[in-house]
All heavy atoms as TSV, in Angstrom:
chain	resi	resn	atom	element	x	y	z
A	1	MET	N	N	0.847	-1.181	0.000
A	1	MET	CA	C	0.000	0.000	0.000
A	1	MET	C	C	0.890	1.241	0.000
A	1	MET	O	O	1.946	1.273	0.623
A	1	MET	CB	C	-0.885	0.007	1.258
A	1	MET	CG	C	-1.710	1.263	1.368
A	1	MET	SD	S	-2.941	1.190	2.662
A	1	MET	CE	C	-2.123	2.049	3.954
A	2	GLN	N	N	0.470	2.230	-0.696
A	2	GLN	CA	C	1.184	3.500	-0.762
A	2	GLN	C	C	0.247	4.573	-0.242
A	2	GLN	O	O	-0.947	4.578	-0.544
A	2	GLN	CB	C	1.583	3.775	-2.203
A	2	GLN	CG	C	2.602	4.830	-2.353
A	2	GLN	CD	C	3.083	4.906	-3.799
A	2	GLN	OE1	O	2.371	4.497	-4.713
A	2	GLN	NE2	N	4.257	5.427	-3.992
A	3	LEU	N	N	0.780	5.505	0.536
A	3	LEU	CA	C	-0.027	6.528	1.174
A	3	LEU	C	C	0.649	7.881	0.969
A	3	LEU	O	O	1.860	8.004	1.132
A	3	LEU	CB	C	-0.133	6.220	2.677
A	3	LEU	CG	C	-0.899	7.160	3.560
A	3	LEU	CD1	C	-2.385	7.132	3.204
A	3	LEU	CD2	C	-0.723	6.736	5.006
A	4	THR	N	N	-0.117	8.877	0.606
A	4	THR	CA	C	0.415	10.232	0.443
A	4	THR	C	C	-0.158	11.117	1.542
A	4	THR	O	O	-1.366	11.126	1.754
A	4	THR	CB	C	0.021	10.807	-0.940
A	4	THR	OG1	O	0.515	9.951	-1.946
A	4	THR	CG2	C	0.580	12.205	-1.118
A	5	LEU	N	N	0.721	11.830	2.225
A	5	LEU	CA	C	0.301	12.712	3.316
A	5	LEU	C	C	0.761	14.132	3.044
A	5	LEU	O	O	1.844	14.346	2.514
A	5	LEU	CB	C	0.930	12.255	4.637
A	5	LEU	CG	C	0.604	10.858	5.113
A	5	LEU	CD1	C	1.506	10.495	6.285
A	5	LEU	CD2	C	-0.843	10.749	5.509
A	6	ASN	N	N	-0.047	15.084	3.430
A	6	ASN	CA	C	0.348	16.494	3.393
A	6	ASN	C	C	0.604	16.907	4.829
A	6	ASN	O	O	-0.301	16.909	5.654
A	6	ASN	CB	C	-0.745	17.367	2.774
A	6	ASN	CG	C	-0.888	17.116	1.299
A	6	ASN	OD1	O	0.106	17.014	0.603
A	6	ASN	ND2	N	-2.114	17.003	0.835
A	7	ILE	N	N	1.853	17.270	5.127
A	7	ILE	CA	C	2.258	17.581	6.493
A	7	ILE	C	C	2.777	19.005	6.540
A	7	ILE	O	O	3.506	19.435	5.644
A	7	ILE	CB	C	3.360	16.598	6.952
A	7	ILE	CG1	C	2.850	15.170	6.819
A	7	ILE	CG2	C	3.799	16.886	8.372
A	7	ILE	CD1	C	3.919	14.132	6.977
A	8	ASP	N	N	2.424	19.701	7.599
A	8	ASP	CA	C	2.903	21.065	7.810
A	8	ASP	C	C	4.430	21.078	7.736
A	8	ASP	O	O	5.096	20.222	8.320
A	8	ASP	CB	C	2.436	21.548	9.191
A	8	ASP	CG	C	2.746	22.998	9.430
A	8	ASP	OD1	O	3.936	23.380	9.333
A	8	ASP	OD2	O	1.806	23.745	9.712
A	9	ASP	N	N	4.989	22.039	7.002
A	9	ASP	CA	C	6.438	22.121	6.796
A	9	ASP	C	C	7.228	22.107	8.105
A	9	ASP	O	O	8.319	21.570	8.174
A	9	ASP	CB	C	6.799	23.386	6.019
A	9	ASP	CG	C	6.346	23.335	4.576
A	9	ASP	OD1	O	6.046	22.230	4.090
A	9	ASP	OD2	O	6.285	24.398	3.945
A	10	ARG	N	N	6.651	22.706	9.139
A	10	ARG	CA	C	7.363	22.778	10.420
A	10	ARG	C	C	7.427	21.429	11.123
A	10	ARG	O	O	8.205	21.250	12.042
A	10	ARG	CB	C	6.686	23.795	11.329
A	10	ARG	CG	C	6.750	25.225	10.760
A	10	ARG	CD	C	5.870	26.144	11.522
A	10	ARG	NE	N	4.482	25.672	11.332
A	10	ARG	CZ	C	3.412	26.281	11.777
A	10	ARG	NH1	N	3.525	27.370	12.470
A	10	ARG	NH2	N	2.210	25.797	11.554
A	11	LYS	N	N	6.611	20.470	10.701
A	11	LYS	CA	C	6.547	19.174	11.383
A	11	LYS	C	C	7.137	18.029	10.565
A	11	LYS	O	O	7.203	16.902	11.033
A	11	LYS	CB	C	5.080	18.833	11.714
A	11	LYS	CG	C	4.385	19.863	12.568
A	11	LYS	CD	C	4.979	19.895	13.946
A	11	LYS	CE	C	4.232	20.904	14.809
A	11	LYS	NZ	N	4.723	20.943	16.152
A	12	VAL	N	N	7.566	18.291	9.336
A	12	VAL	CA	C	8.045	17.231	8.447
A	12	VAL	C	C	9.223	16.464	9.041
A	12	VAL	O	O	9.218	15.232	9.065
A	12	VAL	CB	C	8.413	17.799	7.057
A	12	VAL	CG1	C	9.124	16.764	6.206
A	12	VAL	CG2	C	7.168	18.286	6.355
A	13	SER	N	N	10.225	17.156	9.531
A	13	SER	CA	C	11.407	16.488	10.076
A	13	SER	C	C	11.036	15.549	11.214
A	13	SER	O	O	11.485	14.405	11.271
A	13	SER	CB	C	12.423	17.501	10.578
A	13	SER	OG	O	12.914	18.240	9.508
A	14	PHE	N	N	10.218	16.046	12.127
A	14	PHE	CA	C	9.783	15.222	13.255
A	14	PHE	C	C	9.026	13.995	12.766
A	14	PHE	O	O	9.270	12.874	13.204
A	14	PHE	CB	C	8.911	16.041	14.203
A	14	PHE	CG	C	8.187	15.198	15.218
A	14	PHE	CD1	C	8.865	14.680	16.308
A	14	PHE	CD2	C	6.843	14.906	15.064
A	14	PHE	CE1	C	8.212	13.896	17.241
A	14	PHE	CE2	C	6.184	14.120	15.989
A	14	PHE	CZ	C	6.868	13.609	17.088
A	15	PHE	N	N	8.111	14.203	11.835
A	15	PHE	CA	C	7.280	13.111	11.346
A	15	PHE	C	C	8.122	12.046	10.633
A	15	PHE	O	O	7.948	10.856	10.856
A	15	PHE	CB	C	6.199	13.661	10.412
A	15	PHE	CG	C	5.164	12.645	10.036
A	15	PHE	CD1	C	4.187	12.269	10.932
A	15	PHE	CD2	C	5.180	12.059	8.777
A	15	PHE	CE1	C	3.234	11.321	10.594
A	15	PHE	CE2	C	4.236	11.114	8.423
A	15	PHE	CZ	C	3.258	10.741	9.338
A	16	LEU	N	N	9.068	12.465	9.799
A	16	LEU	CA	C	9.931	11.511	9.107
A	16	LEU	C	C	10.805	10.728	10.084
A	16	LEU	O	O	10.987	9.520	9.941
A	16	LEU	CB	C	10.807	12.230	8.078
A	16	LEU	CG	C	10.085	12.724	6.834
A	16	LEU	CD1	C	11.035	13.528	5.958
A	16	LEU	CD2	C	9.479	11.578	6.058
A	17	GLU	N	N	11.314	11.411	11.084
A	17	GLU	CA	C	12.122	10.730	12.093
A	17	GLU	C	C	11.291	9.690	12.830
A	17	GLU	O	O	11.741	8.569	13.079
A	17	GLU	CB	C	12.685	11.752	13.072
A	17	GLU	CG	C	13.634	11.159	14.082
A	17	GLU	CD	C	14.229	12.225	14.985
A	17	GLU	OE1	O	14.338	13.383	14.565
A	17	GLU	OE2	O	14.574	11.868	16.117
A	18	LEU	N	N	10.078	10.051	13.154
A	18	LEU	CA	C	9.166	9.124	13.830
A	18	LEU	C	C	8.896	7.894	12.961
A	18	LEU	O	O	8.999	6.757	13.419
A	18	LEU	CB	C	7.856	9.842	14.162
A	18	LEU	CG	C	6.772	9.048	14.861
A	18	LEU	CD1	C	7.246	8.671	16.254
A	18	LEU	CD2	C	5.481	9.844	14.934
A	19	LEU	N	N	8.591	8.104	11.700
A	19	LEU	CA	C	8.290	6.989	10.792
A	19	LEU	C	C	9.489	6.064	10.600
A	19	LEU	O	O	9.340	4.850	10.499
A	19	LEU	CB	C	7.840	7.509	9.427
A	19	LEU	CG	C	6.424	8.052	9.352
A	19	LEU	CD1	C	6.151	8.578	7.944
A	19	LEU	CD2	C	5.402	7.007	9.724
A	20	GLN	N	N	10.669	6.624	10.543
A	20	GLN	CA	C	11.859	5.813	10.299
A	20	GLN	C	C	12.190	4.892	11.469
A	20	GLN	O	O	12.976	3.964	11.322
A	20	GLN	CB	C	13.046	6.716	9.962
A	20	GLN	CG	C	12.875	7.338	8.598
A	20	GLN	CD	C	13.910	8.410	8.284
A	20	GLN	OE1	O	14.565	8.925	9.174
A	20	GLN	NE2	N	14.035	8.742	7.017
A	21	ASN	N	N	11.567	5.111	12.602
A	21	ASN	CA	C	11.769	4.231	13.750
A	21	ASN	C	C	10.995	2.921	13.623
A	21	ASN	O	O	11.251	1.987	14.371
A	21	ASN	CB	C	11.378	4.933	15.054
A	21	ASN	CG	C	12.390	5.979	15.447
A	21	ASN	OD1	O	13.582	5.708	15.428
A	21	ASN	ND2	N	11.920	7.154	15.775
A	22	PHE	N	N	10.073	2.856	12.692
A	22	PHE	CA	C	9.307	1.629	12.464
A	22	PHE	C	C	9.974	0.831	11.351
A	22	PHE	O	O	10.184	1.341	10.252
A	22	PHE	CB	C	7.858	1.943	12.064
A	22	PHE	CG	C	7.090	2.689	13.123
A	22	PHE	CD1	C	6.749	4.011	12.950
A	22	PHE	CD2	C	6.705	2.042	14.286
A	22	PHE	CE1	C	6.027	4.697	13.918
A	22	PHE	CE2	C	5.981	2.715	15.266
A	22	PHE	CZ	C	5.649	4.054	15.086
A	23	ASP	N	N	10.308	-0.426	11.633
A	23	ASP	CA	C	10.995	-1.242	10.628
A	23	ASP	C	C	10.081	-1.665	9.473
A	23	ASP	O	O	10.544	-2.089	8.439
A	23	ASP	CB	C	11.661	-2.459	11.268
A	23	ASP	CG	C	10.669	-3.370	11.973
A	23	ASP	OD1	O	9.490	-2.982	12.123
A	23	ASP	OD2	O	11.092	-4.463	12.387
A	24	PHE	N	N	8.789	-1.518	9.621
A	24	PHE	CA	C	7.852	-1.902	8.564
A	24	PHE	C	C	7.470	-0.724	7.664
A	24	PHE	O	O	6.664	-0.864	6.757
A	24	PHE	CB	C	6.583	-2.537	9.161
A	24	PHE	CG	C	5.865	-1.643	10.148
A	24	PHE	CD1	C	4.911	-0.732	9.720
A	24	PHE	CD2	C	6.162	-1.726	11.497
A	24	PHE	CE1	C	4.261	0.085	10.624
A	24	PHE	CE2	C	5.501	-0.914	12.411
A	24	PHE	CZ	C	4.558	0.000	11.975
A	25	VAL	N	N	8.088	0.438	7.861
A	25	VAL	CA	C	7.785	1.627	7.066
A	25	VAL	C	C	9.022	2.025	6.277
A	25	VAL	O	O	10.125	2.077	6.806
A	25	VAL	CB	C	7.363	2.806	7.979
A	25	VAL	CG1	C	7.168	4.077	7.165
A	25	VAL	CG2	C	6.111	2.481	8.762
A	26	SER	N	N	8.846	2.275	4.992
A	26	SER	CA	C	9.937	2.842	4.203
A	26	SER	C	C	9.522	4.253	3.794
A	26	SER	O	O	8.368	4.499	3.466
A	26	SER	CB	C	10.247	1.989	2.975
A	26	SER	OG	O	9.187	2.051	2.062
A	27	VAL	N	N	10.465	5.157	3.847
A	27	VAL	CA	C	10.174	6.558	3.559
A	27	VAL	C	C	10.864	6.941	2.263
A	27	VAL	O	O	12.076	6.817	2.131
A	27	VAL	CB	C	10.656	7.464	4.715
A	27	VAL	CG1	C	10.392	8.928	4.393
A	27	VAL	CG2	C	9.975	7.068	6.013
A	28	ASP	N	N	10.078	7.393	1.295
A	28	ASP	CA	C	10.606	7.875	0.026
A	28	ASP	C	C	10.596	9.394	0.098
A	28	ASP	O	O	9.537	10.012	0.125
A	28	ASP	CB	C	9.739	7.375	-1.132
A	28	ASP	CG	C	10.222	7.851	-2.478
A	28	ASP	OD1	O	11.313	8.450	-2.562
A	28	ASP	OD2	O	9.503	7.625	-3.464
A	29	LYS	N	N	11.772	10.000	0.140
A	29	LYS	CA	C	11.874	11.452	0.329
A	29	LYS	C	C	11.931	12.219	-0.990
A	29	LYS	O	O	12.413	13.325	-1.035
A	29	LYS	CB	C	13.109	11.779	1.161
A	29	LYS	CG	C	13.056	11.276	2.562
A	29	LYS	CD	C	14.289	11.720	3.304
A	29	LYS	CE	C	14.363	11.060	4.661
A	29	LYS	NZ	N	15.580	11.419	5.363
A	30	THR	N	N	11.448	11.645	-2.066
A	30	THR	CA	C	11.482	12.340	-3.353
A	30	THR	C	C	10.526	13.524	-3.319
A	30	THR	O	O	9.442	13.436	-2.797
A	30	THR	CB	C	11.027	11.417	-4.495
A	30	THR	OG1	O	10.742	10.144	-4.034
A	30	THR	CG2	C	12.022	11.350	-5.586
A	31	LEU	N	N	10.964	14.598	-3.891
A	31	LEU	CA	C	10.147	15.804	-3.924
A	31	LEU	C	C	9.629	16.049	-5.330
A	31	LEU	O	O	10.295	15.755	-6.307
A	31	LEU	CB	C	10.975	17.014	-3.478
A	31	LEU	CG	C	11.577	16.950	-2.083
A	31	LEU	CD1	C	12.487	18.144	-1.864
A	31	LEU	CD2	C	10.496	16.906	-1.038
A	32	SER	N	N	8.468	16.622	-5.397
A	32	SER	CA	C	7.913	16.985	-6.701
A	32	SER	C	C	8.630	18.225	-7.220
A	32	SER	O	O	9.327	18.916	-6.483
A	32	SER	CB	C	6.414	17.267	-6.574
A	32	SER	OG	O	6.218	18.480	-5.877
A	33	GLU	N	N	8.435	18.536	-8.488
A	33	GLU	CA	C	9.066	19.732	-9.065
A	33	GLU	C	C	8.600	20.990	-8.343
A	33	GLU	O	O	9.378	21.899	-8.095
A	33	GLU	CB	C	8.750	19.835	-10.551
A	33	GLU	CG	C	9.537	18.877	-11.401
A	33	GLU	CD	C	9.281	19.079	-12.885
A	33	GLU	OE1	O	8.947	20.206	-13.284
A	33	GLU	OE2	O	9.427	18.100	-13.626
A	34	ASP	N	N	7.315	21.053	-7.994
A	34	ASP	CA	C	6.790	22.224	-7.290
A	34	ASP	C	C	7.457	22.393	-5.934
A	34	ASP	O	O	7.802	23.496	-5.529
A	34	ASP	CB	C	5.276	22.122	-7.103
A	34	ASP	CG	C	4.518	22.251	-8.414
A	34	ASP	OD1	O	5.074	22.829	-9.369
A	34	ASP	OD2	O	3.378	21.765	-8.488
A	35	GLU	N	N	7.637	21.287	-5.210
A	35	GLU	CA	C	8.274	21.354	-3.901
A	35	GLU	C	C	9.724	21.796	-4.034
A	35	GLU	O	O	10.211	22.577	-3.231
A	35	GLU	CB	C	8.199	20.008	-3.197
A	35	GLU	CG	C	6.789	19.658	-2.752
A	35	GLU	CD	C	6.681	18.232	-2.263
A	35	GLU	OE1	O	7.216	17.331	-2.943
A	35	GLU	OE2	O	6.060	18.037	-1.213
A	36	LEU	N	N	10.416	21.310	-5.051
A	36	LEU	CA	C	11.795	21.734	-5.273
A	36	LEU	C	C	11.856	23.225	-5.557
A	36	LEU	O	O	12.708	23.927	-5.037
A	36	LEU	CB	C	12.423	20.945	-6.422
A	36	LEU	CG	C	12.745	19.490	-6.130
A	36	LEU	CD1	C	13.220	18.799	-7.399
A	36	LEU	CD2	C	13.793	19.365	-5.043
A	37	ASP	N	N	10.927	23.700	-6.373
A	37	ASP	CA	C	10.893	25.130	-6.661
A	37	ASP	C	C	10.644	25.930	-5.392
A	37	ASP	O	O	11.277	26.942	-5.148
A	37	ASP	CB	C	9.814	25.448	-7.693
A	37	ASP	CG	C	10.179	24.962	-9.086
A	37	ASP	OD1	O	11.365	24.688	-9.318
A	37	ASP	OD2	O	9.272	24.846	-9.918
A	38	ASP	N	N	9.701	25.465	-4.564
A	38	ASP	CA	C	9.401	26.157	-3.314
A	38	ASP	C	C	10.611	26.168	-2.395
A	38	ASP	O	O	10.943	27.185	-1.792
A	38	ASP	CB	C	8.218	25.503	-2.591
A	38	ASP	CG	C	6.895	25.725	-3.306
A	38	ASP	OD1	O	6.835	26.613	-4.185
A	38	ASP	OD2	O	5.930	25.005	-2.992
A	39	LEU	N	N	11.287	25.024	-2.276
A	39	LEU	CA	C	12.466	24.942	-1.416
A	39	LEU	C	C	13.575	25.850	-1.922
A	39	LEU	O	O	14.246	26.529	-1.150
A	39	LEU	CB	C	12.963	23.502	-1.326
A	39	LEU	CG	C	12.086	22.543	-0.543
A	39	LEU	CD1	C	12.610	21.119	-0.690
A	39	LEU	CD2	C	12.005	22.934	0.919
A	40	HIS	N	N	13.761	25.880	-3.232
A	40	HIS	CA	C	14.781	26.743	-3.825
A	40	HIS	C	C	14.461	28.208	-3.536
A	40	HIS	O	O	15.338	28.986	-3.146
A	40	HIS	CB	C	14.855	26.481	-5.327
A	40	HIS	CG	C	15.999	27.158	-5.987
A	40	HIS	ND1	N	16.029	27.393	-7.329
A	40	HIS	CD2	C	17.155	27.664	-5.519
A	40	HIS	CE1	C	17.141	28.027	-7.639
A	40	HIS	NE2	N	17.834	28.192	-6.565
A	41	CYS	N	N	13.202	28.584	-3.710
A	41	CYS	CA	C	12.794	29.970	-3.449
A	41	CYS	C	C	12.996	30.341	-1.989
A	41	CYS	O	O	13.463	31.434	-1.685
A	41	CYS	CB	C	11.328	30.173	-3.838
A	41	CYS	SG	S	11.071	30.189	-5.611
A	42	GLU	N	N	12.652	29.429	-1.087
A	42	GLU	CA	C	12.841	29.697	0.336
A	42	GLU	C	C	14.318	29.906	0.659
A	42	GLU	O	O	14.682	30.818	1.394
A	42	GLU	CB	C	12.297	28.547	1.176
A	42	GLU	CG	C	10.785	28.511	1.248
A	42	GLU	CD	C	10.292	27.301	2.031
A	42	GLU	OE1	O	10.987	26.863	2.964
A	42	GLU	OE2	O	9.218	26.795	1.691
A	43	LYS	N	N	15.170	29.057	0.091
A	43	LYS	CA	C	16.608	29.182	0.347
A	43	LYS	C	C	17.129	30.514	-0.192
A	43	LYS	O	O	17.887	31.205	0.474
A	43	LYS	CB	C	17.364	28.025	-0.292
A	43	LYS	CG	C	18.840	28.088	-0.015
A	43	LYS	CD	C	19.572	26.908	-0.551
A	43	LYS	CE	C	21.051	27.035	-0.222
A	43	LYS	NZ	N	21.844	25.963	-0.724
A	44	LEU	N	N	16.715	30.874	-1.409
A	44	LEU	CA	C	17.143	32.152	-1.978
A	44	LEU	C	C	16.675	33.326	-1.129
A	44	LEU	O	O	17.415	34.285	-0.905
A	44	LEU	CB	C	16.621	32.303	-3.406
A	44	LEU	CG	C	17.288	31.427	-4.456
A	44	LEU	CD1	C	16.556	31.553	-5.786
A	44	LEU	CD2	C	18.746	31.799	-4.621
A	45	TYR	N	N	15.438	33.232	-0.635
A	45	TYR	CA	C	14.901	34.308	0.209
A	45	TYR	C	C	15.720	34.437	1.488
A	45	TYR	O	O	16.081	35.536	1.893
A	45	TYR	CB	C	13.430	34.054	0.542
A	45	TYR	CG	C	12.868	35.092	1.472
A	45	TYR	CD1	C	12.509	36.346	0.996
A	45	TYR	CD2	C	12.735	34.831	2.832
A	45	TYR	CE1	C	12.015	37.320	1.849
A	45	TYR	CE2	C	12.245	35.796	3.693
A	45	TYR	CZ	C	11.888	37.033	3.199
A	45	TYR	OH	O	11.415	37.997	4.050
A	46	ARG	N	N	16.021	33.288	2.119
A	46	ARG	CA	C	16.817	33.329	3.357
A	46	ARG	C	C	18.187	33.942	3.097
A	46	ARG	O	O	18.676	34.744	3.892
A	46	ARG	CB	C	16.967	31.922	3.941
A	46	ARG	CG	C	15.729	31.433	4.661
A	46	ARG	CD	C	16.018	30.219	5.508
A	46	ARG	NE	N	16.660	29.138	4.784
A	46	ARG	CZ	C	16.020	28.175	4.130
A	46	ARG	NH1	N	14.716	28.165	4.088
A	46	ARG	NH2	N	16.692	27.221	3.503
A	47	GLU	N	N	18.811	33.573	1.986
A	47	GLU	CA	C	20.126	34.119	1.659
A	47	GLU	C	C	20.035	35.617	1.392
A	47	GLU	O	O	20.902	36.377	1.798
A	47	GLU	CB	C	20.715	33.407	0.437
A	47	GLU	CG	C	21.111	31.973	0.699
A	47	GLU	CD	C	22.245	31.839	1.697
A	47	GLU	OE1	O	23.167	32.668	1.685
A	47	GLU	OE2	O	22.186	30.896	2.506
A	48	ALA	N	N	18.977	36.042	0.705
A	48	ALA	CA	C	18.837	37.451	0.337
A	48	ALA	C	C	18.534	38.331	1.540
A	48	ALA	O	O	18.863	39.516	1.541
A	48	ALA	CB	C	17.732	37.605	-0.714
A	49	THR	N	N	17.912	37.773	2.568
A	49	THR	CA	C	17.537	38.588	3.720
A	49	THR	C	C	18.569	38.554	4.835
A	49	THR	O	O	18.389	39.185	5.860
A	49	THR	CB	C	16.172	38.142	4.284
A	49	THR	OG1	O	16.209	36.747	4.595
A	49	THR	CG2	C	15.070	38.430	3.286
A	50	ARG	N	N	19.653	37.824	4.624
A	50	ARG	CA	C	20.740	37.858	5.603
A	50	ARG	C	C	21.355	39.236	5.620
A	50	ARG	O	O	21.101	40.060	4.741
A	50	ARG	CB	C	21.840	36.858	5.223
A	50	ARG	CG	C	21.519	35.462	5.564
A	50	ARG	CD	C	22.719	34.621	5.248
A	50	ARG	NE	N	22.513	33.271	5.710
A	50	ARG	CZ	C	23.421	32.330	5.642
A	50	ARG	NH1	N	24.605	32.590	5.127
A	50	ARG	NH2	N	23.165	31.121	6.075
A	51	GLU	N	N	22.213	39.470	6.598
A	51	GLU	CA	C	22.910	40.747	6.672
A	51	GLU	C	C	23.635	40.981	5.352
A	51	GLU	O	O	24.320	40.098	4.845
A	51	GLU	CB	C	23.917	40.701	7.819
A	51	GLU	CG	C	24.576	42.017	8.074
A	51	GLU	CD	C	25.482	41.955	9.288
A	51	GLU	OE1	O	25.079	41.359	10.290
A	51	GLU	OE2	O	26.587	42.504	9.197
A	52	PRO	N	N	23.466	42.145	4.755
A	52	PRO	CA	C	24.080	42.401	3.448
A	52	PRO	C	C	25.604	42.291	3.499
A	52	PRO	O	O	26.210	42.564	4.530
A	52	PRO	CB	C	23.645	43.819	3.101
A	52	PRO	CG	C	23.102	44.403	4.343
A	52	PRO	CD	C	22.772	43.290	5.287
A	53	LEU	N	N	26.150	41.903	2.399
A	53	LEU	CA	C	27.608	41.809	2.299
A	53	LEU	C	C	28.211	43.197	2.349
A	53	LEU	O	O	27.649	44.163	1.853
A	53	LEU	CB	C	28.001	41.146	0.976
A	53	LEU	CG	C	27.589	39.706	0.786
A	53	LEU	CD1	C	27.936	39.257	-0.628
A	53	LEU	CD2	C	28.268	38.812	1.801
A	54	GLU	N	N	29.365	43.278	2.965
A	54	GLU	CA	C	30.062	44.553	2.994
A	54	GLU	C	C	30.737	44.733	1.641
A	54	GLU	O	O	31.467	43.862	1.184
A	54	GLU	CB	C	31.097	44.552	4.108
A	54	GLU	CG	C	31.741	45.894	4.304
A	54	GLU	CD	C	32.695	45.877	5.475
A	54	GLU	OE1	O	32.362	45.274	6.503
A	54	GLU	OE2	O	33.781	46.443	5.336
A	55	THR	N	N	30.462	45.838	0.991
A	55	THR	CA	C	31.050	46.076	-0.327
A	55	THR	C	C	32.052	47.220	-0.249
A	55	THR	O	O	31.970	48.080	0.626
A	55	THR	CB	C	29.967	46.423	-1.371
A	55	THR	OG1	O	29.268	47.580	-0.927
A	55	THR	CG2	C	28.995	45.274	-1.555
A	56	VAL	N	N	32.970	47.205	-1.168
A	56	VAL	CA	C	33.995	48.236	-1.246
A	56	VAL	C	C	34.045	48.727	-2.693
A	56	VAL	O	O	34.038	47.921	-3.624
A	56	VAL	CB	C	35.376	47.659	-0.841
A	56	VAL	CG1	C	36.459	48.720	-0.930
A	56	VAL	CG2	C	35.316	47.059	0.550
A	57	SER	N	N	34.091	50.031	-2.850
A	57	SER	CA	C	34.151	50.589	-4.208
A	57	SER	C	C	35.515	50.325	-4.817
A	57	SER	O	O	36.501	50.094	-4.114
A	57	SER	CB	C	33.874	52.091	-4.177
A	57	SER	OG	O	34.983	52.757	-3.621
A	58	TRP	N	N	35.585	50.391	-6.139
A	58	TRP	CA	C	36.857	50.198	-6.840
A	58	TRP	C	C	37.863	51.270	-6.413
A	58	TRP	O	O	39.039	51.007	-6.237
A	58	TRP	CB	C	36.634	50.213	-8.345
A	58	TRP	CG	C	37.899	50.072	-9.127
A	58	TRP	CD1	C	38.399	50.941	-10.037
A	58	TRP	CD2	C	38.846	48.998	-9.064
A	58	TRP	NE1	N	39.586	50.492	-10.542
A	58	TRP	CE2	C	39.887	49.287	-9.955
A	58	TRP	CE3	C	38.928	47.832	-8.325
A	58	TRP	CZ2	C	40.989	48.463	-10.134
A	58	TRP	CZ3	C	40.018	46.995	-8.502
A	58	TRP	CH2	C	41.040	47.311	-9.404
A	59	GLN	N	N	37.392	52.484	-6.194
A	59	GLN	CA	C	38.255	53.580	-5.749
A	59	GLN	C	C	38.896	53.237	-4.402
A	59	GLN	O	O	40.093	53.446	-4.202
A	59	GLN	CB	C	37.447	54.889	-5.651
A	59	GLN	CG	C	38.279	56.106	-5.338
A	59	GLN	CD	C	39.303	56.418	-6.430
A	59	GLN	OE1	O	39.062	56.203	-7.605
A	59	GLN	NE2	N	40.453	56.918	-6.028
A	60	GLU	N	N	38.107	52.692	-3.479
A	60	GLU	CA	C	38.645	52.312	-2.171
A	60	GLU	C	C	39.679	51.202	-2.296
A	60	GLU	O	O	40.701	51.211	-1.616
A	60	GLU	CB	C	37.513	51.863	-1.238
A	60	GLU	CG	C	36.600	53.008	-0.808
A	60	GLU	CD	C	35.386	52.511	-0.056
A	60	GLU	OE1	O	34.659	51.646	-0.589
A	60	GLU	OE2	O	35.170	52.980	1.069
A	61	VAL	N	N	39.429	50.247	-3.183
A	61	VAL	CA	C	40.378	49.152	-3.397
A	61	VAL	C	C	41.702	49.706	-3.911
A	61	VAL	O	O	42.774	49.356	-3.415
A	61	VAL	CB	C	39.809	48.102	-4.384
A	61	VAL	CG1	C	40.866	47.083	-4.781
A	61	VAL	CG2	C	38.592	47.417	-3.792
A	62	LYS	N	N	41.638	50.608	-4.906
A	62	LYS	CA	C	42.853	51.197	-5.446
A	62	LYS	C	C	43.617	51.960	-4.378
A	62	LYS	O	O	44.846	51.851	-4.286
A	62	LYS	CB	C	42.517	52.125	-6.622
A	62	LYS	CG	C	42.081	51.378	-7.879
A	62	LYS	CD	C	42.029	52.259	-9.107
A	62	LYS	CE	C	41.012	53.351	-8.985
A	62	LYS	NZ	N	40.819	54.119	-10.230
A	63	GLN	N	N	42.911	52.701	-3.531
A	63	GLN	CA	C	43.573	53.459	-2.462
A	63	GLN	C	C	44.247	52.521	-1.471
A	63	GLN	O	O	45.348	52.780	-1.020
A	63	GLN	CB	C	42.561	54.355	-1.746
A	63	GLN	CG	C	42.109	55.536	-2.581
A	63	GLN	CD	C	41.020	56.355	-1.910
A	63	GLN	OE1	O	40.420	55.918	-0.936
A	63	GLN	NE2	N	40.760	57.538	-2.455
A	64	GLN	N	N	43.564	51.417	-1.133
A	64	GLN	CA	C	44.142	50.448	-0.197
A	64	GLN	C	C	45.385	49.798	-0.795
A	64	GLN	O	O	46.376	49.573	-0.114
A	64	GLN	CB	C	43.115	49.381	0.193
A	64	GLN	CG	C	42.016	49.927	1.090
A	64	GLN	CD	C	40.898	48.928	1.335
A	64	GLN	OE1	O	40.970	47.776	0.924
A	64	GLN	NE2	N	39.861	49.359	2.039
A	65	LEU	N	N	45.345	49.508	-2.096
A	65	LEU	CA	C	46.495	48.901	-2.762
A	65	LEU	C	C	47.681	49.862	-2.817
A	65	LEU	O	O	48.832	49.451	-2.765
A	65	LEU	CB	C	46.128	48.443	-4.179
A	65	LEU	CG	C	45.210	47.232	-4.253
A	65	LEU	CD1	C	44.788	46.994	-5.705
A	65	LEU	CD2	C	45.893	45.993	-3.694
A	66	ASN	N	N	47.387	51.151	-2.921
A	66	ASN	CA	C	48.439	52.158	-2.962
A	66	ASN	C	C	48.901	52.580	-1.575
A	66	ASN	O	O	49.713	53.478	-1.443
A	66	ASN	CB	C	47.969	53.383	-3.750
A	66	ASN	CG	C	47.816	53.082	-5.220
A	66	ASN	OD1	O	48.568	52.277	-5.770
A	66	ASN	ND2	N	46.842	53.700	-5.862
A	67	GLY	N	N	48.343	51.947	-0.531
A	67	GLY	CA	C	48.758	52.246	0.832
A	67	GLY	C	C	48.110	53.479	1.421
A	67	GLY	O	O	48.528	53.970	2.450
A	68	LYS	N	N	47.123	54.003	0.764
A	68	LYS	CA	C	46.416	55.176	1.272
A	68	LYS	C	C	45.145	54.686	1.974
A	68	LYS	O	O	44.536	53.720	1.554
A	68	LYS	CB	C	46.045	56.120	0.146
A	68	LYS	CG	C	47.238	56.624	-0.638
A	68	LYS	CD	C	46.776	57.431	-1.822
A	68	LYS	CE	C	47.970	57.826	-2.680
A	68	LYS	NZ	N	47.565	58.461	-3.908
A	69	SER	N	N	44.750	55.378	3.002
A	69	SER	CA	C	43.512	54.980	3.677
A	69	SER	C	C	42.316	55.516	2.908
A	69	SER	O	O	42.336	56.629	2.383
A	69	SER	CB	C	43.485	55.504	5.106
A	69	SER	OG	O	43.509	56.916	5.095
A	70	ALA	N	N	41.280	54.689	2.837
A	70	ALA	CA	C	40.045	55.098	2.168
A	70	ALA	C	C	39.224	55.939	3.131
A	70	ALA	O	O	39.446	55.933	4.328
A	70	ALA	CB	C	39.269	53.875	1.725
A	71	LYS	N	N	38.252	56.641	2.605
A	71	LYS	CA	C	37.384	57.490	3.440
A	71	LYS	C	C	36.753	56.703	4.538
A	71	LYS	O	O	36.345	55.647	4.501
A	71	LYS	CB	C	36.293	58.132	2.588
A	71	LYS	CG	C	36.840	59.173	1.653
A	71	LYS	CD	C	35.699	59.783	0.886
A	71	LYS	CE	C	36.211	60.801	-0.102
A	71	LYS	NZ	N	35.147	61.403	-0.865
């Protein structure tokens, strides 16, 4: 028998861990294309909302290379 469940994203890890404790249950963790897209978008969002990278202008780089302090 095959069973499909829709589980709240916050509970998936717990639920899979619970199921894997039963020797009569096999867990297929394959994701659909939609789920992969959603996961990819979530990861990109998390990366984009992290503290922004510190950037340096080309002028500042040249000044640092020449031993001068930048503004």
